[in-house]
Structures are given as structure tokens and as C-alpha cells.
C-alpha positions in Angstrom: 42.1 -49.1 -82.0 42.6 -45.3 -82.2 42.3 -43.5 -85.5 45.8 -41.9 -85.9 45.7 -42.1 -89.6 43.7 -40.3 -92.4 42.1 -43.9 -93.2 39.2 -44.0 -91.1 38.9 -47.9 -90.2 35.3 -47.6 -89.0 34.1 -46.4 -92.4 35.9 -49.2 -94.2 35.6 -51.9 -91.6 32.1 -53.5 -90.2 33.0 -53.5 -86.5 29.8 -55.0 -85.3 30.8 -58.4 -87.1 32.8 -58.7 -84.2 31.7 -59.7 -80.7 33.5 -57.3 -79.1 32.1 -54.4 -81.4 28.6 -55.9 -80.6 29.4 -55.7 -77.1 30.5 -52.1 -77.1 28.5 -50.8 -79.8 25.0 -51.7 -79.1 25.1 -51.3 -74.9 22.8 -48.9 -73.2 25.0 -47.1 -70.6 22.2 -44.6 -69.4 19.6 -47.0 -68.8 19.6 -47.1 -65.0 20.4 -43.2 -64.9 17.5 -42.5 -66.6 15.1 -45.1 -64.6 16.5 -43.5 -61.4 15.9 -39.9 -62.5 12.4 -40.9 -63.6 11.7 -42.3 -60.7 12.9 -39.5 -58.7 10.7 -37.1 -60.7 7.7 -39.0 -59.8 8.4 -39.5 -56.4 8.8 -35.7 -56.2 5.7 -34.6 -57.8 3.8 -36.9 -55.4 5.6 -35.5 -52.4 4.9 -31.8 -53.6 1.4 -32.8 -53.3 1.5 -34.4 -49.5 0.4 -32.1 -46.8 2.8 -29.6 -45.1 1.9 -27.9 -41.5 2.9 -24.2 -41.9 5.1 -23.2 -38.6 6.8 -20.8 -36.6 10.2 -21.6 -35.1 12.1 -20.1 -32.5 14.9 -20.4 -29.9 13.8 -19.9 -25.9 14.6 -21.4 -22.6 12.9 -23.0 -19.7 11.2 -20.9 -17.0 8.3 -20.6 -14.6 4.8 -19.8 -15.0 4.4 -17.3 -12.0 7.1 -14.9 -11.2 7.6 -15.8 -7.7 8.7 -19.3 -8.5 11.8 -17.7 -10.6 15.2 -18.2 -9.5 15.6 -14.9 -7.2 18.2 -13.7 -4.5 17.7 -13.3 -0.7 18.3 -9.1 0.2 18.7 -8.2 4.0 16.7 -5.3 4.8 19.4 -3.8 7.0 23.0 -3.6 6.9 25.3 -5.8 8.8 28.1 -8.6 9.1 27.8 -12.0 8.1 28.8 -13.8 11.3 27.9 -17.4 10.5 26.5 -19.7 7.7 24.0 -22.4 8.5 23.8 -23.7 4.7 26.2 -24.5 1.9 25.4 -24.2 -1.7 23.2 -27.3 -3.6 21.6 -27.5 -0.1 18.0 -28.0 0.0 15.9 -25.7 2.4 12.5 -25.6 3.9 10.4 -22.3 4.2 11.6 -20.5 7.6 14.9 -22.3 7.8 18.0 -20.1 8.8 20.7 -19.7 6.0 23.0 -17.4 8.1 23.2 -15.1 10.9 24.6 -11.4 10.7 25.1 -8.7 13.3 24.5 -5.3 13.3 27.2 -2.6 12.4 25.7 0.8 13.7 26.3 1.9 17.0 22.7 2.5 18.1 21.8 -1.1 17.7 24.9 -2.4 19.6 23.2 -2.8 23.4 22.0 -6.1 23.8 19.3 -4.9 26.1 18.1 -2.0 23.8 14.4 -3.5 23.8 14.2 -4.2 27.6 15.5 -0.4 28.2 12.8 1.0 25.9 10.1 -1.0 27.4 11.1 0.4 30.7 10.9 3.9 29.6 7.6 3.0 27.6 6.1 1.9 30.9 7.4 5.3 32.6 5.8 7.4 30.2 2.9 5.2 30.7 2.9 6.2 34.5 3.1 10.1 33.5 0.3 9.5 31.3 -1.7 8.2 34.4 -0.6 10.9 36.3 -1.8 13.2 34.0 -4.7 11.8 33.5 -5.4 12.4 37.4 -4.5 15.6 37.1 -7.1 16.2 34.2 -10.1 14.6 36.5 -8.7 16.8 39.6 -8.9 20.0 37.3 -12.3 19.1 36.2 -13.6 18.6 39.7 -12.2 21.8 40.9 -14.0 23.3 38.0 -17.3 21.9 38.7 -17.1 23.0 42.7 -16.1 26.5 41.3 -19.2 26.6 39.1 -21.3 25.3 42.0 -19.8 28.0 44.3 -20.5 30.6 41.9 -24.1 29.8 41.6 -24.4 30.0 45.3 -22.7 33.1 45.7 -24.7 35.1 43.2 -27.9 33.5 44.3 -26.8 34.8 47.7 -25.9 38.6 45.8 -29.5 38.5 44.2 -31.1 37.4 47.6 -29.0 40.8 48.8 -30.3 43.0 46.1 -33.9 41.7 46.8 -33.5 42.7 50.4 -32.0 46.0 49.3 -34.9 46.8 47.0 -37.3 45.7 49.9 -35.5 48.0 52.1 -35.7 51.1 49.4 -39.5 50.0 49.0 -39.8 50.4 53.1 -37.7 53.8 53.0 -39.4 55.3 50.8 -42.5 54.6 52.2 -41.3 55.7 55.4 -40.4 58.7 53.9 -43.6 59.5 52.5 -44.9 58.9 56.1 -42.4 61.3 57.1 -43.5 63.9 54.4 -47.2 63.8 55.6 -46.3 64.2 59.5 -44.4 67.2 58.5 -47.4 68.6 56.6 -49.7 67.9 59.5 -46.9 69.6 61.7 -46.7 72.8 59.5 -50.8 73.0 59.4 -50.7 72.6 63.1 -47.9 75.0 63.5 -49.5 77.9 61.5 -53.1 77.3 63.2 -51.4 77.6 66.7 -49.6 80.7 65.4 -53.0 82.4 63.8 -54.5 81.1 67.3 -51.8 83.1 69.2 -52.3 85.8 67.2 -56.0 86.2 67.6 -55.4 85.6 71.4 -57.0 82.2 71.5 -54.0 80.5 72.7 -51.0 80.3 74.8 -47.4 80.6 73.4 -46.7 77.3 75.1 -48.9 75.8 72.7 -47.1 77.7 69.7 -44.0 76.6 70.7 -44.8 72.9 71.3 -46.1 73.2 67.6 -43.1 74.6 66.4 -40.6 71.8 68.3 -43.0 69.2 66.7 -42.4 70.8 63.0 -39.1 70.7 63.6 -39.0 67.3 64.7 -41.1 66.5 61.8 -38.6 67.9 59.5 -35.6 66.2 61.1 -37.5 62.9 60.5 -38.2 63.5 56.8 -34.4 64.5 56.2 -33.3 61.1 58.3 -36.0 59.2 56.3 -34.7 60.6 53.1 -31.0 59.4 54.1 -32.0 56.0 54.9 -33.8 56.0 51.5 -30.6 56.9 49.9 -28.3 54.3 51.7 -31.2 52.0 51.0 -30.5 52.3 47.3 -26.8 52.8 47.6 -26.9 49.2 49.3 -28.8 47.9 45.8 -25.7 49.6 43.8 -23.4 47.9 46.0 -25.5 44.1 45.9 -25.0 44.9 42.0 -21.6 45.9 41.9 -20.8 42.9 44.4 -22.5 40.6 41.5 -20.5 41.7 38.9 -17.1 41.6 41.2 -18.2 37.6 41.9 -18.8 37.1 38.0 -15.1 38.4 37.4 -13.9 36.6 40.4 -15.2 33.2 39.7 -14.6 33.6 35.8 -10.9 33.9 36.5 -10.7 31.0 38.8 -12.5 28.9 36.3 -10.7 30.2 33.5 -7.6 29.2 35.7 -8.5 26.0 36.4 -9.7 25.3 32.6 -6.2 26.4 31.7 -4.6 24.0 34.4 -6.5 21.3 32.9 -5.9 22.1 29.1 -2.2 21.7 30.2 -2.5 18.9 32.0 -4.5 17.2 28.6 -1.6 18.7 26.3 0.8 17.2 28.5 -1.2 14.1 28.8 -1.6 13.9 24.8 1.9 14.8 24.3 3.1 11.8 27.2 0.7 9.3 25.3 2.7 10.3 21.7 5.9 9.5 23.4 4.4 6.3 24.8 3.1 5.5 21.2 6.7 6.5 19.4 8.3 4.4 22.3 5.8 1.4 21.3 6.7 1.6 17.8 10.5 1.8 18.3 9.9 -1.7 20.6 8.3 -3.2 17.8 11.3 -1.9 15.4 13.5 -3.4 17.4 11.9 -6.4 18.0 11.5 -7.1 14.2 14.9 -5.8 13.8 16.3 -8.5 15.8 14.5 -10.8 14.1 16.1 -9.8 11.1 19.4 -10.6 11.9 18.9 -14.6 11.0 18.5 -14.9 7.3 15.7 -17.4 6.4 14.0 -19.2 3.5 11.1 -17.5 2.4 10.2 -21.0 0.6 11.0 -24.3 0.0 13.8 -24.5 -2.4 17.7 -24.9 -3.0 20.5 -22.6 -2.7 22.1 -21.7 -5.8 25.1 -19.5 -5.0 26.5 -17.6 -2.0 27.1 -14.0 -3.4 28.4 -12.7 -0.1 30.7 -15.5 1.0 33.2 -15.7 4.2 32.8 -14.4 7.9 32.8 -11.0 8.8 32.1 -9.3 5.6 30.0 -6.3 5.7 27.3 -5.3 3.3 24.5 -2.7 2.8 20.7 -3.1 3.2 19.3 -4.2 -0.1 22.7 -6.2 -1.1 22.1 -9.5 -2.7 23.5 -12.2 -0.1 21.9 -15.8 -1.4 20.6 -16.9 -4.6 17.7 -19.3 -4.1 15.5 -21.5 -6.6 12.2 -22.8 -5.4 11.6 -26.9 -5.3 8.2 -26.6 -6.4 7.7 -24.8 -9.9 5.2 -24.6 -12.7 7.9 -24.9 -15.6 6.6 -22.7 -18.7 9.0 -21.7 -21.8 9.6 -18.5 -23.2 10.2 -18.2 -26.8 10.8 -15.3 -29.1 9.1 -15.0 -32.3 9.9 -12.5 -35.2 7.3 -9.1 -35.5 6.4 -10.5 -39.0 4.9 -13.7 -37.5 3.3 -11.9 -34.5 -0.2 -11.7 -36.2 0.0 -15.7 -36.3 0.4 -16.2 -32.5 -2.9 -16.7 -30.5 -3.6 -17.6 -26.9 -4.7 -20.8 -26.5 -2.4 -22.1 -29.7 -0.5 -25.9 -30.0 3.2 -25.5 -29.8 5.9 -28.1 -30.5 9.2 -28.0 -28.1 12.6 -29.5 -27.8 14.4 -29.4 -25.0 18.0 -29.2 -25.0 19.8 -32.3 -23.7 16.7 -34.7 -25.0 17.3 -36.3 -28.3 14.8 -35.7 -30.7 14.1 -36.2 -34.4 12.4 -33.3 -35.6 9.9 -32.6 -38.8 8.7 -29.4 -38.2 6.3 -29.6 -41.3 5.1 -33.3 -40.2 4.6 -32.9 -36.3 2.6 -36.5 -36.1 6.3 -38.3 -37.0 8.5 -35.9 -34.9 10.0 -37.9 -32.0 11.3 -36.1 -28.7 9.2 -33.3 -28.5 6.4 -32.2 -26.3 3.5 -30.4 -26.6 2.8 -26.8 -25.3 0.1 -24.0 -25.1 0.6 -20.5 -25.7 -0.3 -18.6 -22.5 0.6 -14.8 -23.1 2.1 -12.8 -25.7 4.0 -9.7 -24.9 2.6 -6.6 -25.7 6.0 -4.8 -26.2 9.0 -5.6 -28.0 12.0 -7.0 -26.6 15.6 -5.9 -26.5 16.6 -8.4 -28.9 13.7 -7.1 -31.6 11.5 -10.1 -31.1 8.5 -10.6 -28.9 8.0 -12.8 -25.9 5.7 -15.7 -26.3 5.0 -18.1 -22.8 4.0 -21.5 -23.2 2.7 -23.8 -20.8 2.7 -27.6 -20.7 -0.2 -28.9 -22.9 -2.1 -31.3 -20.1 -3.5 -33.3 -23.3 0.2 -34.2 -24.6 2.7 -36.0 -22.9 4.1 -34.7 -19.4 7.6 -32.7 -19.9 10.5 -34.3 -18.3 10.9 -34.1 -14.7 14.6 -33.1 -14.7 14.6 -30.1 -16.8 15.8 -27.1 -14.9 14.7 -23.7 -15.5 17.2 -21.8 -17.7 17.8 -24.8 -20.2 17.3 -23.9 -23.9 14.6 -25.0 -26.0 13.6 -24.8 -29.5 9.7 -24.2 -30.2 7.5 -25.0 -33.3 4.1 -23.0 -33.5 2.2 -25.4 -35.9 -0.2 -22.8 -38.2 -2.2 -24.1 -41.5 -1.8 -27.4 -43.4 -0.9 -26.6 -46.9 0.9 -28.7 -49.9 4.5 -28.8 -50.0 4.4 -27.0 -53.3 2.9 -24.1 -51.8 5.3 -24.0 -48.9 8.2 -24.1 -51.3 6.5 -21.5 -53.5 6.0 -19.5 -50.4 9.6 -19.6 -49.0 11.2 -19.0 -52.4 9.1 -15.9 -52.7 9.6 -14.9 -49.1 5.9 -14.6 -48.4 5.0 -15.3 -44.7 2.7 -18.0 -43.6 -0.8 -18.0 -44.3 -2.6 -15.3 -41.8 -5.7 -16.8 -40.0 -8.0 -15.9 -36.9 -8.6 -18.6 -34.9 -13.0 -18.5 -34.3 -15.0 -19.9 -31.3 -17.6 -22.2 -31.6 -20.5 -19.6 -31.9 -18.7 -17.8 -35.2 -17.7 -21.2 -36.4 -21.1 -22.3 -36.3 -22.8 -19.2 -37.9 
């Protein structure tokens, strides 16, 4: 009944005496709501004191633990043109399998018999080396013969000097004897003249004494000439020795010069032989580079340079390949604020894209579909995205990672920190404080 008049009916009529009035006026409409709010408050208070594991979340992708197992491209170290493909995209290859064949595009390598011709040039140069080596030996023999001949000639000349000295000595003795004879002849001549003057001897004896005196003087002069001639022979012998030394020095120097020239030619030819050996090796290796082979067991991802007859430069990417046997890892990125909280060896939970999971970041024990990981390395320098890169490997004490995940797949990571009450975590989140900072301690420090 509506109160549309100034006479209030509820003041003059007691509505509770009616059955409908009792049901309407005495009913408790908020009883269930109060019970629900009270129960929710009690449960909320209890939940606030439950343990909560602080964590750092991040997004990353699946990669490999070692750089050699990551996807890479195959380049050709030489320029060329594609001639034939032996594999298709997606094919599995073993190490050493031929992927494609290429051809040379430089004119200096067009000759199909280039290696054989270079080998023949090398053999010819090797024979020249042997010829020069023989010439060097021949010149050495010639030098040794000249040295021996010079020694004999010098010995012969020295003997001539000795003979000349002996002759000088003999002639000097003869000269002294001639001088003595001259003195005796002069004495006899003077005596004969004295006796002739006194009349005791004949004129004939005086004349004979004068003749003997003249003979003695002639012999002395002749002996002096012989002595000078002998001394001349000594000087000539010494000059002969000097001439012999100069002559053989010139011959030996000329032979040595020819030997050095032969040695220089030999070394130059040996250098050419080594250069040709190098060219033969380079040509052989270059021929092997005309076949692009797989560097390891893997799968062909992409043919970067397709078609037949296309040319490319050295170092240009040709084929993308992914190793078949890899040690999977996850690279994730964290904020610089959380960097001091991440240390090598810490445990991390990982959720892979494509694998369903129910994640309770604060209660890892009740999470489903996540996998264990362990921190392997923390980057020392910030990445271009403004975060630090962290590398994770599978936790050996947890469930193994799925076998079907591939490198490049996305991943969601949760790094587990300290256990705190939920009320503390809510208070920290509302105030924007970082998680509790702590440093891992080794056993010795823990015991101490």
C-alpha cells in the first residue's frame, strides 16, 4: 500500500498483526551476504599468511648451449656460379654430404688441366734446381783444385827463392875468394916489380905477374856480376810468388763468384719450386671447394641462393643449416633492477610456447606444465633491448625438456627467489620495492 496522503497509515495501523506484514517486516535480507563477506575476510586473512615464492619473470626463446650448435649459414670462400643442387630444403644431411656443385667464374681458373700443368712446371723447376746444385758442386771442386795448385806453385816458388839464396851465398863466397886472389896477385906483382927494379928478376916474370893480376881483377868483376845476378834471381823469385798469389786469388775469386751465382740461381729456383708447390696445393684445395658440403649432421633450412647459373661472391651466404644434435638452452632477459638477484646455478622454471601449462608463479610446487632449468651464464653487458641476457640449461634433477621443441621457440621463464608471506609480497608490489636481495652462500660459509 502506498502512502500518498498526509495521513500515515503505518502510524495508525499495526501491520505486524497481519501475516504478510510479519513475513515482510521481520525478514533478514543480508544474512547470507554478511556470512559470505565474513568468510571471505577470514579466508583472505589466512591466505595473507601463506608462503609465497618471490620470482622474476621474463620472456625469451629456445637456443643452444654452445655457439657451434646454433643455426648457421654455409658460405663459399670462392666466387662462383651454381651448377647443380643435390639436396632440398628440409632434407637431412650427414657431415660431408654434398649439397651443391659450383663452377669457377674467374678466367685464370678455367683450365681443367691447371693442376697437371702446374705440376709439370714444378718438375721442370726441380730439375733446374738439381742442375744448379751440380754446378755448385763442380765450382767447389774447381776451387779446391785451384787452392791445391796454388799451394804447389807457391811451394815451388819458395824453393826457387831458397835456391837463389843459396846461389847468392855461393857467389858471395866466390867473390871473397876472387878478392883474396886479387890481393895475392897484387902482392906478387908488386914483389916482381920490386925485384925487377933491383935487377934480381927478369922482365918476363914481371909481365906474368901483371897478367895474373889482370886475370884476378877480371875474375873479381865477373864474380861480382854473378853475385848481382843471383840477388836478381832472389828478387825475381819473390816477384813470381806475388804474381802467383795474385793470379790464383783472381782465379779462385772468379770460381767463387760463379759458385755464388749458381747458388743464388739454385735458391731462386727452389723458391719458384716452393711457390709452384703452393700453387698446386691451392689449386687442389680450390677444386675441392667447388662442392659445397655439410659441415655437420643437420637439416637444410633455407636455400638462400636458389636456381641454376646464379653467380655469387666469396663469403656470400648460400644455404642455411641447423644441427641435428644440439644441447638445448633458453635465453631470457631480465630488468637491470633484478640483475643482482640472478646468480649462476640458481633454479628457474620455464614454460615453452605450444606446451599447455598452469602456472602459479608464487607456488611453483603446484604449477603444471613447466620445466626446470638452471642459470648457466649472466651477460656482463646490457643488450640492445635494455635488459640483461641470461642463459639457462636443463635442470638435471627435474623432468627432461620436451623432445619436439625447436630452437627459436618462445619461452616464459620464472626465476625463484625467497619464500615470503603473501601479505609481504602484496605490500612490496604496492610500494614498488624490489624482491629481497640475497647472495648464495657456499657450504663453508653456511657452516661458519
